[in-house]
DODOFI-404640 format. One record per residue: residue number from 0; z, x, y of N, C-alpha, C in turn. Coordinates in steps of 0.02 Angstrom, whole numbers. Layout:
{site NUM {Z X Y} {Z X Y} {Z X Y}} ...
This chain:
{site 0 {-1769 8506 -2897} {-1724 8477 -2849} {-1765 8438 -2798}} {site 1 {-1739 8379 -2781} {-1774 8337 -2733} {-1765 8365 -2662}} {site 2 {-1817 8359 -2622} {-1814 8383 -2553} {-1810 8326 -2503}} {site 3 {-1809 8264 -2527} {-1805 8206 -2482} {-1743 8165 -2501}} {site 4 {-1720 8127 -2455} {-1662 8083 -2466} {-1687 8011 -2465}} {site 5 {-1674 7973 -2518} {-1696 7903 -2519} {-1665 7864 -2461}} {site 6 {-1703 7816 -2435} {-1681 7775 -2378} {-1615 7739 -2394}} {site 7 {-1605 7719 -2457} {-1543 7683 -2475} {-1482 7726 -2463}} {site 8 {-1486 7790 -2477} {-1429 7835 -2466} {-1417 7846 -2391}} {site 9 {-1470 7848 -2353} {-1463 7855 -2280} {-1426 7795 -2251}} {site 10 {-1446 7735 -2272} {-1414 7673 -2249} {-1340 7670 -2270}} {site 11 {-1326 7690 -2333} {-1257 7689 -2357} {-1214 7738 -2317}} {site 12 {-1240 7799 -2306} {-1203 7849 -2267} {-1189 7823 -2196}} {site 13 {-1240 7794 -2165} {-1231 7767 -2098} {-1178 7713 -2096}} {site 14 {-1176 7669 -2145} {-1126 7616 -2148} {-1056 7645 -2158}} {site 15 {-1049 7696 -2200} {-984 7726 -2212} {-958 7763 -2151}} {site 16 {-1002 7797 -2115} {-982 7831 -2053} {-960 7780 -2001}} {site 17 {-996 7725 -1994} {-978 7674 -1946} {-910 7643 -1963}} {site 18 {-897 7629 -2027} {-833 7601 -2047} {-776 7650 -2034}} {site 19 {-787 7714 -2048} {-735 7765 -2034} {-721 7769 -1960}} {site 20 {-772 7765 -1919} {-764 7766 -1846} {-723 7705 -1823}} {site 21 {-737 7647 -1851} {-700 7587 -1833} {-627 7593 -1853}} {site 22 {-612 7621 -1911} {-543 7630 -1933} {-505 7679 -1890}} {site 23 {-538 7731 -1865} {-505 7782 -1825} {-478 7753 -1760}} {site 24 {-508 7700 -1735} {-483 7670 -1673} {-411 7648 -1680}} {site 25 {-393 7617 -1736} {-325 7595 -1746} {-278 7654 -1756}} {site 26 {-301 7708 -1786} {-259 7767 -1796} {-246 7803 -1731}} {site 27 {-293 7802 -1685} {-286 7837 -1622} {-250 7797 -1569}} {site 28 {-241 7732 -1580} {-212 7688 -1529} {-143 7713 -1507}} {site 29 {-101 7737 -1552} {-35 7760 -1535} {-32 7827 -1500}} {site 30 {-89 7861 -1494} {-89 7928 -1464} {-110 7928 -1391}} {site 31 {-127 7870 -1365} {-147 7865 -1295} {-102 7818 -1257}} {site 32 {-100 7824 -1192} {-60 7780 -1150} {-102 7719 -1130}} {site 33 {-71 7661 -1132} {-103 7599 -1111} {-67 7572 -1050}} {site 34 {-105 7543 -1006} {-75 7512 -947} {-110 7446 -936}} {site 35 {-72 7392 -936} {-102 7326 -926} {-87 7302 -855}} {site 36 {-125 7253 -833} {-115 7224 -767} {-139 7267 -710}} {site 37 {-186 7311 -723} {-212 7356 -670} {-260 7316 -626}} {site 38 {-251 7320 -561} {-295 7287 -513} {-330 7342 -473}} {site 39 {-396 7340 -469} {-434 7391 -433} {-473 7435 -480}} {site 40 {-498 7490 -453} {-540 7534 -493} {-506 7598 -515}} {site 41 {-441 7606 -500} {-405 7666 -522} {-332 7649 -531}} {site 42 {-297 7693 -566} {-225 7685 -576} {-194 7754 -583}} {site 43 {-128 7757 -582} {-91 7820 -584} {-50 7824 -649}} {site 44 {-53 7881 -682} {-11 7896 -740} {33 7956 -722}} {site 45 {93 7958 -749} {136 8015 -740} {122 8067 -795}} {site 46 {119 8129 -775} {105 8183 -822} {166 8229 -825}} {site 47 {186 8246 -885} {242 8292 -895} {214 8358 -920}} {site 48 {237 8413 -891} {212 8479 -910} {234 8500 -979}} {site 49 {210 8557 -1000} {226 8585 -1066} {295 8616 -1065}} {site 50 {329 8614 -1121} {394 8646 -1128} {394 8689 -1191}} {site 51 {442 8733 -1195} {448 8778 -1252} {518 8770 -1281}} {site 52 {522 8757 -1346} {587 8751 -1379} {612 8821 -1395}} {site 53 {677 8828 -1398} {707 8893 -1416} {769 8881 -1459}} {site 54 {794 8933 -1488} {853 8928 -1531} {916 8928 -1488}} {site 55 {971 8909 -1520} {1036 8913 -1486} {1088 8933 -1538}} {site 56 {1142 8961 -1515} {1195 8980 -1561} {1238 8919 -1577}} {site 57 {1278 8925 -1628} {1322 8870 -1646} {1369 8855 -1588}} {site 58 {1375 8793 -1571} {1416 8769 -1515} {1392 8795 -1447}} {site 59 {1332 8822 -1445} {1304 8845 -1382} {1270 8789 -1345}} {site 60 {1253 8801 -1283} {1218 8752 -1242} {1144 8750 -1261}} {site 61 {1116 8690 -1257} {1045 8682 -1269} {1008 8706 -1206}} {site 62 {959 8751 -1213} {923 8776 -1154} {884 8720 -1120}} {site 63 {883 8720 -1054} {847 8671 -1015} {776 8696 -1003}} {site 64 {726 8651 -1011} {656 8673 -1004} {630 8667 -933}} {site 65 {659 8624 -891} {635 8614 -822} {560 8600 -820}} {site 66 {540 8545 -851} {470 8526 -854} {444 8503 -787}} {site 67 {382 8520 -772} {349 8497 -711} {325 8425 -721}} {site 68 {332 8384 -670} {307 8315 -670} {255 8309 -614}} {site 69 {200 8275 -629} {149 8263 -579} {116 8195 -592}} {site 70 {80 8171 -543} {44 8108 -548} {-30 8122 -557}} {site 71 {-62 8086 -602} {-134 8093 -614} {-167 8026 -598}} {site 72 {-218 8027 -556} {-255 7966 -541} {-316 7963 -587}} {site 73 {-325 7907 -620} {-382 7898 -664} {-426 7842 -636}} {site 74 {-491 7851 -640} {-539 7800 -618} {-560 7760 -679}} {site 75 {-557 7695 -674} {-575 7651 -730} {-650 7642 -732}} {site 76 {-677 7646 -792} {-750 7636 -802} {-761 7610 -872}} {site 77 {-813 7572 -880} {-833 7547 -946} {-882 7597 -976}} {site 78 {-873 7612 -1041} {-918 7655 -1077} {-950 7616 -1133}} {site 79 {-1013 7627 -1145} {-1050 7591 -1196} {-1085 7641 -1241}} {site 80 {-1090 7623 -1305} {-1127 7664 -1353} {-1166 7617 -1398}} {site 81 {-1230 7626 -1400} {-1272 7585 -1443} {-1273 7610 -1514}} {site 82 {-1284 7566 -1559} {-1288 7584 -1630} {-1353 7557 -1657}} {site 83 {-1390 7600 -1690} {-1453 7579 -1720} {-1440 7545 -1786}} {site 84 {-1480 7496 -1801} {-1477 7465 -1868} {-1435 7407 -1875}} 
């Protein structure tokens, strides 16, 4: 059994990981909130608390969850990541 990995396989693996990372950006886009037209270094998002679903009887009332609402301030910053190769 070989104990070393040829450089060609290392390069191929690196390229495949990079491509998978690039594809995940489009898959994750719908899971985050976007806000355009922000002026300044921070903005506010509304946060809704957790709720719990429960059962109801036939023709019964749907239980109310009374979710907590709060405001979250986020500071805008640029993040960078270098890639070798």
